[in-house]
C-alpha positions in Angstrom: 271.4 76.9 -79.7 272.2 73.2 -79.1 270.4 70.7 -80.4 270.2 66.7 -80.6 270.6 65.1 -84.0 269.9 61.5 -84.6 273.1 59.7 -86.2 272.4 57.5 -89.6 274.1 55.0 -87.4 275.4 54.3 -83.7 278.7 55.6 -83.0 281.7 53.2 -82.5 283.8 55.7 -81.2 281.2 57.0 -78.7 280.5 53.6 -77.4 284.3 53.5 -76.3 284.3 56.9 -75.2 281.1 57.3 -73.2 282.6 55.5 -70.1 285.5 57.6 -70.3 283.5 60.9 -70.6 281.1 59.6 -67.8 284.1 59.1 -65.3 285.4 62.6 -66.2 281.8 64.1 -65.4 281.7 62.0 -62.2 285.3 63.5 -61.2 283.6 67.0 -61.8 280.6 66.4 -59.8 282.9 64.9 -57.1 285.1 67.9 -56.9 282.2 70.2 -56.5 280.6 67.5 -54.0 284.0 67.6 -51.9 283.8 71.6 -51.8 280.4 71.8 -50.7 281.2 69.5 -48.0 284.0 71.8 -46.8 286.8 69.4 -47.6 289.7 70.0 -50.0 288.8 68.5 -53.4 292.2 67.5 -54.3 292.8 65.8 -51.1 289.4 64.0 -51.6 290.5 63.0 -55.3 293.7 61.7 -54.2 292.0 59.4 -51.5 289.6 57.9 -54.1 292.0 57.9 -57.3 295.7 57.6 -56.1 295.8 55.9 -52.6 294.2 52.6 -53.9 297.0 52.2 -56.4 300.1 54.0 -54.5 301.6 51.0 -53.3 301.9 46.9 -53.9 299.5 46.4 -50.5 297.1 49.0 -51.8 297.0 47.0 -55.5 296.3 43.8 -53.9 293.6 45.0 -51.5 292.2 46.6 -54.9 292.6 43.0 -56.5 290.3 41.7 -53.4 287.5 44.0 -53.8 287.7 43.5 -57.9 287.4 39.8 -57.7 283.9 39.5 -56.8 282.8 42.2 -59.0 284.5 40.8 -61.9 283.1 37.2 -61.3 279.4 38.5 -60.8 279.5 41.2 -63.7 280.7 38.5 -65.9 277.5 36.7 -65.2 275.4 39.5 -65.5 276.6 40.3 -68.6 275.4 37.0 -70.2 272.1 37.9 -68.8 271.8 41.3 -70.2 273.0 40.6 -73.5 270.6 37.6 -73.6 267.5 40.2 -72.5 267.1 38.5 -69.1 267.4 40.9 -66.2 268.8 39.4 -63.3 268.8 42.0 -60.5 269.1 39.9 -57.6 273.0 38.6 -57.8 273.4 39.9 -54.7 270.8 37.3 -53.3 272.7 34.6 -55.3 276.1 35.7 -53.8 274.8 35.5 -50.2 273.2 32.0 -50.7 276.5 30.8 -52.5 278.3 32.1 -49.3 275.7 30.0 -47.0 276.3 26.9 -49.0 280.1 27.3 -49.2 280.2 27.7 -45.1 278.0 24.7 -44.5 280.6 22.7 -46.5 283.4 24.4 -44.7 282.0 23.8 -41.3 282.1 20.0 -41.8 286.0 19.9 -42.0 288.2 18.8 -39.2 291.6 18.7 -38.3 292.2 15.7 -40.4 290.5 17.1 -43.5 293.0 18.0 -46.4 293.2 20.8 -48.6 290.9 19.1 -51.1 288.1 20.5 -49.5 288.5 23.8 -50.6 287.3 22.8 -54.2 284.2 21.4 -52.6 283.6 24.7 -50.8 283.7 26.5 -54.1 281.6 23.8 -55.9 279.1 24.4 -53.0 279.0 27.9 -53.4 278.6 27.9 -57.5 275.5 25.1 -56.7 274.0 27.5 -54.1 274.0 30.5 -56.6 272.8 28.4 -59.3 269.8 27.1 -57.0 269.0 30.5 -56.1 268.8 31.7 -59.5 267.0 28.6 -60.7 264.1 29.6 -58.7 263.9 32.8 -61.1 264.3 31.0 -63.9 261.6 28.7 -63.2 258.8 31.0 -61.9 259.8 32.9 -65.2 259.4 30.0 -67.4 256.4 28.3 -65.6 254.3 31.2 -64.7 256.1 34.4 -66.6 256.7 36.0 -63.4 258.9 39.2 -64.0 262.6 38.3 -63.3 263.2 41.7 -62.0 260.9 41.6 -59.4 261.7 38.0 -58.5 265.1 38.3 -58.5 265.2 41.6 -56.4 262.5 40.0 -53.9 265.0 36.9 -53.4 267.9 39.1 -52.3 265.9 39.9 -49.1 264.9 36.2 -48.6 268.3 35.2 -48.9 269.4 38.0 -46.3 266.8 36.5 -43.9 268.3 32.9 -44.3 271.6 34.2 -43.5 270.4 35.9 -40.5 268.7 32.9 -39.4 271.6 30.7 -40.0 274.0 33.2 -37.8 271.7 33.9 -35.1 270.5 30.4 -34.8 272.1 26.9 -35.5 275.1 27.9 -37.1 275.9 30.2 -34.2 279.3 29.9 -32.5 278.7 28.8 -29.0 282.3 30.3 -28.1 281.8 33.4 -30.2 280.6 35.7 -27.0 276.8 35.6 -28.4 278.2 37.3 -31.5 276.1 36.4 -34.8 278.8 34.5 -36.6 279.9 31.2 -37.1 282.9 29.3 -36.0 286.0 30.5 -37.6 287.0 28.1 -40.7 289.7 25.9 -40.5 292.9 26.9 -42.4 292.5 23.6 -44.5 289.1 25.1 -45.9 290.6 28.6 -46.5 291.3 29.9 -50.2 295.1 29.6 -50.9 296.7 33.2 -51.2 298.7 34.1 -53.8 301.5 35.9 -51.9 302.3 35.5 -48.3 301.5 38.5 -46.0 298.7 39.8 -48.5 295.1 39.0 -48.6 294.6 38.4 -52.4 294.1 34.7 -53.2 293.3 32.4 -56.4 290.2 34.2 -56.8 291.8 36.6 -58.9 293.4 33.9 -61.0 289.8 32.4 -61.4 288.3 35.6 -62.1 291.1 36.2 -65.0 290.4 32.7 -66.3 286.4 33.3 -66.4 286.9 36.4 -68.4 288.9 34.5 -71.1 286.1 31.8 -71.0 283.2 34.3 -71.2 284.9 36.2 -74.1 285.1 32.6 -75.7 281.5 31.7 -74.9 279.9 34.9 -76.1 282.1 35.9 -79.2 283.4 32.6 -80.2 280.6 29.9 -79.7 277.3 29.0 -81.6 275.7 29.0 -78.0 276.9 32.4 -77.3 275.6 33.5 -80.6 272.3 32.1 -79.7 272.1 33.9 -76.6 272.9 37.2 -77.8 270.6 36.8 -80.8 267.6 35.9 -78.7 268.4 39.2 -76.7 268.9 41.5 -79.7 266.2 40.1 -81.7 263.5 37.7 -79.8 261.6 37.4 -83.2 264.7 36.7 -85.2 265.7 34.0 -82.7 262.3 32.1 -82.7 262.3 32.1 -86.5 265.8 30.8 -86.5 264.8 27.9 -84.0 266.7 29.0 -80.9 265.1 28.3 -77.8 264.2 31.2 -75.6 263.8 28.6 -72.8 267.1 27.5 -73.1 268.5 31.0 -73.3 266.7 32.0 -70.0 267.9 29.1 -68.1 271.4 29.1 -69.6 271.9 32.9 -68.7 270.2 32.6 -65.2 272.1 29.7 -64.2 275.5 31.0 -65.4 274.9 34.2 -63.8 273.9 32.5 -60.3 276.9 30.3 -60.5 279.1 33.2 -60.9 277.8 35.0 -58.1 277.7 31.9 -55.8 281.3 31.3 -56.7 282.1 35.0 -55.8 280.1 34.6 -52.4 282.1 31.1 -51.6 285.4 33.2 -52.3 284.5 36.0 -50.0 283.5 33.8 -47.1 286.5 31.1 -47.3 288.8 34.0 -48.2 289.2 37.3 -46.5 286.1 36.6 -44.3 287.0 33.3 -42.9 283.6 32.7 -41.2 280.0 33.6 -42.0 278.7 36.8 -40.5 275.7 39.0 -41.0 278.0 41.5 -42.7 278.3 38.9 -45.9 276.3 41.2 -48.1 278.5 44.0 -49.1 276.4 45.2 -52.0 278.7 43.7 -54.6 275.6 42.2 -56.5 274.3 45.4 -57.0 277.6 47.5 -57.8 278.2 44.7 -60.3 275.4 45.8 -62.3 277.2 49.2 -62.7 280.4 47.5 -63.6 278.8 45.3 -66.4 277.3 48.3 -68.0 280.4 50.5 -67.6 282.5 47.7 -69.2 280.1 47.7 -72.1 279.0 44.0 -71.2 282.1 43.0 -72.5 284.6 40.7 -70.3 287.7 42.8 -71.0 285.7 46.0 -70.4 284.3 44.5 -67.2 288.1 44.0 -65.9 288.8 47.9 -66.0 285.4 48.9 -64.5 285.7 46.6 -61.7 289.0 48.0 -60.7 287.4 51.7 -61.0 284.3 50.4 -58.8 287.0 48.8 -56.4 288.7 52.2 -56.0 285.4 53.6 -55.1 285.0 51.2 -52.3 288.4 51.6 -51.0 288.4 55.4 -51.4 285.0 55.3 -49.3 286.5 53.7 -46.6 289.7 56.0 -46.5 287.7 58.8 -47.0 285.8 57.8 -43.7 288.8 57.2 -41.7 290.9 60.5 -43.0 288.5 62.9 -44.0 285.6 62.5 -41.5 283.4 61.8 -44.5 280.5 59.2 -44.4 281.2 56.0 -46.0 277.9 56.3 -48.0 280.2 58.6 -50.1 281.0 55.2 -51.9 277.4 54.7 -53.0 277.0 58.1 -54.0 279.9 58.0 -56.7 278.5 54.9 -57.8 275.4 56.3 -58.5 277.0 59.3 -59.8 278.8 56.9 -62.4 275.8 55.1 -63.3 273.8 58.3 -64.2 276.4 60.0 -66.0 276.9 57.0 -67.8 273.3 56.7 -69.0 273.3 60.4 -70.0 276.7 60.0 -71.9 275.2 56.9 -73.9 272.9 59.4 -75.5 275.5 60.6 -77.7 276.0 57.1 -78.9 272.8 57.5 -80.9 273.0 61.1 -81.1 275.4 64.2 -82.1 275.1 67.5 -80.8 274.6 70.1 -83.2 275.0 74.3 -83.1 272.2 75.5 -84.8 271.6 79.3 -84.9 268.6 80.7 -83.9 266.2 81.9 -86.7 264.1 85.2 -86.4 260.6 84.6 -85.6 258.2 85.4 -88.4 256.2 88.6 -88.2 252.7 88.0 -86.4 249.5 88.2 -88.7 248.4 91.4 -87.2 251.8 92.9 -87.5 252.5 91.8 -91.2 248.8 93.3 -92.2 249.8 96.8 -90.6 253.1 96.7 -92.4 251.4 95.9 -96.2 248.9 98.5 -95.1 251.5 101.1 -94.6 253.4 100.0 -98.0 250.3 100.6 -99.9 249.8 103.9 -98.6 253.3 105.2 -99.3 252.8 103.8 -102.8 249.5 105.9 -103.4 251.2 108.9 -102.0 254.4 108.5 -104.4 251.9 108.2 -107.4 
């Protein structure tokens, strides 16, 4: 029989291989799912894992999807390493988009390209303010940051709805809930003509390097991680838990806000009720699949982007519901949690031992043996 046996120490190999194993299990379960839905499993896997990377245009679209996931997941990795559970990055993403839109709509035909920097900074500021509410309530009233940050997502969504259905609604937009289309001077510069990918990808890669330096090469990053791994040791060393709380949440909120600004001033070009795309929640999975490491986050963001694009293609080409994207994301998360067990435990085969005789049976055997001995005597 199979038995889980505790390892003397955590396995570094399984820490790296666990996401790979989780992906393999997800693919196997996905294959079964396609069969149950009456679809060709090879065609389904092709749509999810080959179509998104088979051409230059597909790769640029993959980069468009991966950019916000990378930015948000980097901020969340700092939070989670600091033992601060920011589950509301989606709300900070929305507020960042709202703040960026507010600045973008002030532009006129005379405005220069310099306003793009203000648009992005407004997004960062909006996300930091929204995350700052969580930090203040946790710091001042010891409120649970999981609940507070999560509930603020729905508040942000309501604020977005109010703005696009109310004061910011485009009067020439045929009554659709959307703002005016932003002027070209406010749009985020594209990297290549004819493709949607923009400088947000460059900013994301720069952020990856910056967060790697912060986490693994600075004293401030060391303080954050010690506070997360061993709060008692951090207090004994004189590290401020309040500073760690505010730093982690403001960084995370700022990155989510930047992602929101890049989305609004980039591919969308206006503010609509469809700004919330689930990136804030998907980035939680991205952060954990990437092992809370900046470089790992890049690869997991690419994988998650393939799920997004694959879900859209499965809807149009295979007639499957778009919610299949969420199914694959959930499968990846749960299989990762299961495979992470192997970091601290190993699977052993243990031969089944024969059960000891029951007391009554043992007494009967003993009596029979004694009788046999007497006859022999």
